[in-house]
Structures are given as structure tokens and as C-alpha cells.
C-alpha positions as CSV (number, residue, x, y, z in Angstrom):
1,X,-87.1,34.4,-71.5
2,X,-86.4,38.0,-72.4
3,X,-84.6,39.3,-69.3
4,X,-81.5,38.5,-67.3
5,X,-81.0,36.2,-64.3
6,X,-78.8,37.7,-61.6
7,X,-77.3,35.4,-59.0
8,X,-76.6,36.9,-55.5
9,X,-75.2,35.3,-52.4
10,X,-72.3,34.7,-50.1
11,X,-68.7,34.0,-51.3
12,X,-68.5,30.3,-51.9
13,X,-72.2,29.8,-52.5
14,X,-71.5,28.8,-56.1
15,X,-72.6,31.9,-58.1
16,X,-69.9,31.6,-60.7
17,X,-69.7,27.8,-60.9
18,X,-73.5,27.3,-61.0
19,X,-73.9,30.4,-63.2
20,X,-71.9,29.0,-66.1
21,X,-73.7,25.7,-66.0
22,X,-77.2,27.2,-65.6
23,X,-76.5,29.7,-68.4
24,X,-75.5,26.9,-70.7
25,X,-78.6,24.9,-69.7
26,X,-80.9,27.9,-70.3
27,X,-79.2,29.2,-73.5
28,X,-78.1,32.5,-71.9
29,X,-74.9,34.4,-72.1
30,X,-72.8,34.4,-68.9
31,X,-71.2,37.4,-67.1
32,X,-69.2,37.3,-63.9
33,X,-69.0,40.8,-62.3
34,X,-65.9,39.9,-60.3
35,X,-64.1,39.1,-63.6
36,X,-65.4,42.2,-65.2
37,X,-64.1,44.3,-62.4
38,X,-60.7,42.6,-62.6
39,X,-60.6,43.3,-66.3
40,X,-61.5,46.9,-65.9
41,X,-59.0,47.6,-63.1
42,X,-56.2,45.3,-64.3
43,X,-56.0,44.0,-60.7
44,X,-57.1,40.9,-58.9
45,X,-59.9,41.7,-56.4
46,X,-57.8,41.2,-53.3
47,X,-55.1,43.5,-54.8
48,X,-57.7,46.2,-55.3
49,X,-58.8,45.8,-51.6
50,X,-55.2,45.7,-50.4
51,X,-53.9,48.6,-52.4
52,X,-56.9,50.9,-52.5
53,X,-59.1,49.9,-49.5
54,X,-62.6,48.6,-49.1
55,X,-64.2,52.0,-49.8
56,X,-62.5,52.3,-53.2
57,X,-63.3,48.7,-54.0
58,X,-67.0,49.2,-53.3
59,X,-67.0,52.4,-55.3
60,X,-65.4,50.7,-58.3
61,X,-67.8,47.7,-58.0
62,X,-70.9,50.1,-57.8
63,X,-69.8,52.0,-60.9
64,X,-69.3,48.8,-62.8
65,X,-72.8,47.6,-61.7
66,X,-74.4,50.9,-62.8
67,X,-72.9,50.6,-66.2
68,X,-74.1,47.0,-66.8
69,X,-76.4,46.8,-69.8
70,X,-77.1,43.3,-71.2
71,X,-80.0,41.0,-72.2
72,X,-80.5,37.3,-72.2
73,X,-77.5,37.0,-69.7
74,X,-77.0,35.1,-66.5
75,X,-75.0,37.4,-64.3
76,X,-73.0,36.0,-61.4
77,X,-72.3,38.9,-58.9
78,X,-69.7,39.4,-56.3
79,X,-70.9,38.7,-52.8
80,X,-70.5,42.4,-51.8
81,X,-72.8,43.9,-54.4
82,X,-75.6,44.0,-51.9
83,X,-73.9,46.9,-50.1
84,X,-74.8,49.2,-53.0
85,X,-78.5,50.3,-53.0
86,X,-78.1,52.0,-56.4
87,X,-76.3,49.0,-57.8
88,X,-78.9,46.6,-56.6
89,X,-81.8,48.8,-57.8
90,X,-80.1,48.9,-61.3
91,X,-79.7,45.1,-61.3
92,X,-83.4,44.8,-60.5
93,X,-84.2,46.7,-63.7
94,X,-82.1,44.2,-65.6
95,X,-83.8,41.0,-64.5
96,X,-84.7,38.7,-61.6
97,X,-82.4,38.4,-58.6
98,X,-81.8,34.9,-57.5
99,X,-80.4,34.4,-54.0
100,X,-78.3,31.2,-53.6
101,X,-79.1,30.5,-49.9
102,X,-76.7,28.2,-48.1
103,X,-76.0,27.7,-44.4
104,X,-72.9,29.1,-42.6
105,X,-71.5,25.7,-41.6
106,X,-71.7,24.4,-45.2
107,X,-70.2,27.7,-46.6
108,X,-67.4,27.6,-44.1
109,X,-66.3,24.3,-45.4
110,X,-66.0,25.7,-48.9
111,X,-64.1,28.8,-48.0
112,X,-60.5,27.8,-47.6
113,X,-58.9,30.6,-49.6
114,X,-60.6,33.5,-47.9
115,X,-57.5,35.7,-47.9
116,X,-57.1,35.4,-51.7
117,X,-60.7,35.6,-52.9
118,X,-61.0,39.4,-52.8
119,X,-63.6,39.1,-50.1
120,X,-65.0,42.4,-48.8
121,X,-64.6,41.9,-45.1
122,X,-63.8,44.5,-42.5
123,X,-60.8,44.4,-40.2
124,X,-61.6,42.2,-37.2
125,X,-64.7,40.8,-38.9
126,X,-65.2,37.1,-39.0
127,X,-66.8,35.1,-41.8
128,X,-69.7,34.4,-39.4
129,X,-70.1,38.2,-38.8
130,X,-70.1,38.8,-42.6
131,X,-72.7,36.1,-43.0
132,X,-75.0,37.6,-40.3
133,X,-74.5,41.1,-41.8
134,X,-75.2,40.1,-45.4
135,X,-78.0,37.5,-45.1
136,X,-80.8,40.0,-44.4
137,X,-79.6,42.1,-47.4
138,X,-79.7,39.1,-49.8
139,X,-83.3,38.4,-48.6
140,X,-84.2,42.1,-49.0
141,X,-83.2,42.2,-52.7
142,X,-84.0,38.6,-53.8
143,X,-86.9,38.0,-56.2
144,X,-86.3,34.2,-55.9
145,X,-84.6,32.3,-53.1
146,X,-83.2,28.9,-53.8
147,X,-81.9,26.8,-50.9
148,X,-78.9,24.8,-52.1
149,X,-77.7,23.7,-48.7
150,X,-76.1,20.2,-48.9
151,X,-76.9,20.0,-52.7
152,X,-74.5,18.7,-55.3
153,X,-73.8,20.8,-58.3
154,X,-76.3,18.7,-60.3
155,X,-79.0,19.0,-57.6
156,X,-78.4,22.8,-57.4
157,X,-78.7,23.3,-61.1
158,X,-82.0,21.3,-61.1
159,X,-83.4,23.4,-58.2
160,X,-82.3,26.6,-59.9
161,X,-83.7,25.7,-63.3
162,X,-87.0,24.7,-61.8
163,X,-87.2,27.9,-59.7
164,X,-86.5,30.3,-62.5
165,X,-88.6,28.6,-65.2
166,X,-91.7,28.4,-62.9
167,X,-91.6,32.1,-62.3
């Protein structure tokens, strides 16, 4: 494999958790764009949103995406990267985009710390609204869709590995 794998999906889908494990399994480096953004700004994601607003957060996230240049890396993205056409198009030049598809009810059970995650969500918008808004965008950009609904971590890793190695 001479390119990158880029995981996209909703907050709580398991991009970071599964990404680390899959990178190890496939012998790839691992990069979490949320952690990279935090390191660049010196602030936790929610602090960026609280102090600078959603627009500045998205601008900083897009700039970070456009500057990514790596090889043989599994990249776990923040759930909001799909709002940047230029960022997503750049990611497509770096490798295959893998959408971790998971149902809203299953995701809702995982999201208990929504207010501290740095989730890019508009005022008055519910998690269900966010899911409905983002799902078509994930489908639009995905090269590979892996349904991990009701899967354990081990089952998810097996499904992901099979999906990306068969491609």
C-alpha cells in the first residue's frame, strides 16, 4: 500500500480508536487531525469553538487539512472536515476516504460528553440534526463505506481491514 487511508464519519463513530488499531494492523503511521489542530492552536477543540466561534474553527481546520502531506499514514479526521470542499478534495489526493457508517441510535449511546468533545454544532442544532446534515456529505466524499453498526472494536477492525485490502 503506497497511499494513505483517511477515516471520516460522525463524532463517536470510532475514527480515532479504530484508526490507531487499524494503523498498527496494517503497518501504517497514525495521525489524528483533531490532535494536530489542538497542537497547532494550543487549545482544546471546544475552547477554540467557545473562544473563536465555529467559523474560525472551520477556517483553522481547513488550513490544517490543506497543509497535510504524508504517506503510508492512517488519518483519523474530525467529524466536521466534510464541511470543507477544498479540504476534502485535498484529502482525496492523499488517499482513500473510508466512511465509518453507524446509525444515529447507536451513536447517540456513545456520545455522552458532547459538550466537551469540540463538536462543531450550531446553536439550537440537535445531534440528530447534525447527523442528518452530515450523512449525505460523508457519502458524497467516501471511496469506501464500512457499516460498523452494532460491531465490537474487533469486528469493526476486521471489517475495515477486509474493505481496504480488497480495494
